[in-house]
BADO-446118 format. One record per residue (C-alpha): residue number from 0; x, y, z. Coordinates in pm, whole numbers. Example, Ala and Ser with C-alpha at 12.3 -4.5 7.8 and 13.67 -1.06 7.14 Angstrom:
! residues 2
nr	c1	c2	c3
0	1230	-450	780
1	1367	-106	714
//
This chain:
! residues 234
nr	c1	c2	c3
0	12417	17663	351
1	12721	17464	239
2	13043	17424	411
3	13351	17298	245
4	13554	17110	516
5	13882	17165	302
6	13878	17519	382
7	14062	17686	656
8	13715	17845	802
9	13594	17483	863
10	13923	17332	949
11	13817	17257	1335
12	13522	17091	1213
13	13702	16904	958
14	13959	16770	1206
15	13695	16678	1468
16	13466	16498	1254
17	13649	16150	1237
18	13656	16149	1617
19	13309	16237	1646
20	13188	15958	1397
21	13393	15713	1573
22	13217	15782	1900
23	12888	15759	1733
24	12957	15405	1588
25	13146	15273	1883
26	12921	15387	2142
27	12753	15139	2389
28	12393	15221	2312
29	12079	15180	2559
30	11809	15023	2362
31	11464	15182	2445
32	11125	15133	2301
33	11020	15218	1968
34	11368	15164	1792
35	11540	15440	2006
36	11884	15369	2081
37	12084	15628	2287
38	12399	15682	2466
39	12566	15964	2663
40	12895	16082	2780
41	12945	16383	3037
42	13290	16519	3100
43	13420	16862	3226
44	13071	17016	3186
45	13002	16900	2827
46	12716	16653	2775
47	12735	16433	2456
48	12428	16263	2334
49	12440	15989	2064
50	12190	15838	1846
51	12246	15505	1666
52	12176	15401	1305
53	11885	15190	1206
54	11921	14825	1338
55	11627	14649	1248
56	11323	14617	1016
57	11109	14823	1287
58	11337	15108	1214
59	11285	15113	827
60	10919	15062	867
61	10933	15390	1100
62	11142	15570	823
63	10842	15497	575
64	10598	15719	777
65	10474	16067	682
66	10422	16400	828
67	10327	16511	1194
68	10372	16832	1409
69	10612	16801	1681
70	10447	17053	1951
71	10077	17125	2018
72	9952	17482	1948
73	10251	17567	1741
74	10300	17892	1560
75	10432	17873	1310
76	10310	17534	1258
77	10590	17311	1081
78	10562	16945	1012
79	10835	16652	1065
80	10875	16292	938
81	10626	16110	1169
82	10842	15768	1194
83	11149	15984	1303
84	10943	16188	1546
85	10785	15858	1692
86	11132	15728	1762
87	11220	16060	1918
88	10939	16046	2141
89	11083	15750	2320
90	11442	15893	2318
91	11310	16224	2488
92	11284	16127	2844
93	11641	15969	2825
94	11752	16333	2697
95	11555	16527	2930
96	11676	16336	3225
97	12054	16425	3145
98	11965	16795	3060
99	11788	16843	3387
100	12032	16658	3606
101	12361	16762	3511
102	12545	17090	3549
103	12596	17175	3186
104	12827	17402	2989
105	12788	17255	2655
106	12586	17008	2474
107	12696	16820	2166
108	12478	16576	1976
109	12593	16311	1723
110	12397	16071	1514
111	12453	15858	1190
112	12187	15762	945
113	11853	15696	1129
114	12034	15837	1455
115	12112	16159	1268
116	11756	16208	1199
117	11683	16147	1579
118	11978	16396	1630
119	11821	16685	1444
120	11491	16658	1618
121	11679	16639	1961
122	11886	16950	1860
123	11548	17139	1789
124	11411	17025	2128
125	11706	17157	2309
126	11720	17494	2146
127	11354	17531	2188
128	11277	17427	2543
129	11643	17485	2680
130	11734	17831	2544
131	12013	17888	2812
132	12215	17617	2601
133	12182	17780	2260
134	12509	17922	2257
135	12669	17629	2336
136	12507	17368	2153
137	12638	17172	1846
138	12516	16883	1660
139	12636	16647	1381
140	12453	16428	1171
141	12659	16172	951
142	12445	16064	648
143	12130	16240	745
144	11790	16168	568
145	11544	16448	532
146	11329	16513	831
147	11105	16807	793
148	10846	16901	530
149	10930	17155	295
150	10720	17479	277
151	10718	17861	357
152	10750	17797	745
153	11083	17657	702
154	11232	17987	637
155	11073	18124	976
156	11248	17837	1197
157	11563	17724	1027
158	11782	17950	1252
159	11706	17668	1513
160	11949	17446	1340
161	12233	17703	1275
162	12468	17480	1473
163	12361	17160	1312
164	12586	17002	1076
165	12476	16762	820
166	12796	16552	695
167	12741	16387	368
168	12940	16146	186
169	12929	16216	-178
170	12702	15973	-361
171	12544	15872	-13
172	12184	15762	-143
173	12033	15792	204
174	12081	16174	235
175	11852	16200	-69
176	11571	16026	115
177	11283	16058	149
178	11252	16240	-186
179	11161	16629	-235
180	10866	16491	-451
181	10706	16334	-118
182	10763	16694	35
183	11073	16649	235
184	11360	16887	263
185	11699	16936	474
186	11789	17188	738
187	12108	17290	893
188	12461	17322	732
189	12593	17095	471
190	12946	16937	507
191	13010	16732	192
192	13302	16506	207
193	13454	16216	-37
194	13463	16235	-409
195	13158	16230	-643
196	13147	15869	-858
197	13384	15709	-611
198	13117	15464	-552
199	12932	15345	-838
200	12604	15154	-833
201	12840	14854	-935
202	13040	14876	-622
203	12744	14945	-380
204	12414	14729	-417
205	12435	14772	-33
206	12468	15151	-50
207	12840	15140	4
208	12866	15517	-13
209	12641	15519	345
210	12821	15227	496
211	13025	15321	820
212	13316	15192	677
213	13320	15457	394
214	13223	15753	604
215	13526	15637	834
216	13766	15607	539
217	13692	15926	401
218	13684	16103	728
219	14031	15951	783
220	14168	16091	438
221	14022	16429	544
222	14185	16440	880
223	14494	16334	733
224	14495	16618	470
225	14399	16865	758
226	14689	16777	944
227	14946	16789	685
228	14809	17144	610
229	14925	17242	953
230	14602	17328	1096
231	14552	17218	1458
232	14237	17222	1691
233	14264	17504	1962
//
């Protein structure tokens, strides 16, 4: 499903995106084993879980792995990117400790790039294992790569990501990886930002459309347009 952040229906999401992204890129992360980097904040019953972008060669080697199943004895059986799943396995105890030890009213998950893929797996873990939090679970993946293996079972489980929002800067190459030709697909709701062709291949040998500064610039422009329209958050 595509959500246009310039419409009134998505105004609250659009206005909040810049703040969420800034939290994600500025967080003080704890580096765990297996290239997992996590951070959290707890305020007035809301737990925020944050996952950092790739920060080394090991992350990119993990990114090149293929498929594995996230649970034993699954029905229906579905598969995910094995590299992301391995990293999520190292982050899971940290997340579980927070979920089990705090009096929660809501959970917000935020991730960028590699961290967005981990956020997607974290979202499903909470949805599946903590059903009491489903009604108050919301997640945002900025520049999110594909995580799941495509196939008929995706239609049977895609509602698990009904409150997962993939925020994609137009022309962000990473959001198209790994390619569909290798069997990967997206889930969740797409929120597209920016302008097509804003970053040409000549401007971004380092994938400029994916760079955090580019996301921050576009999100700032979006927030300013939303503010000028008179739409505010409740």
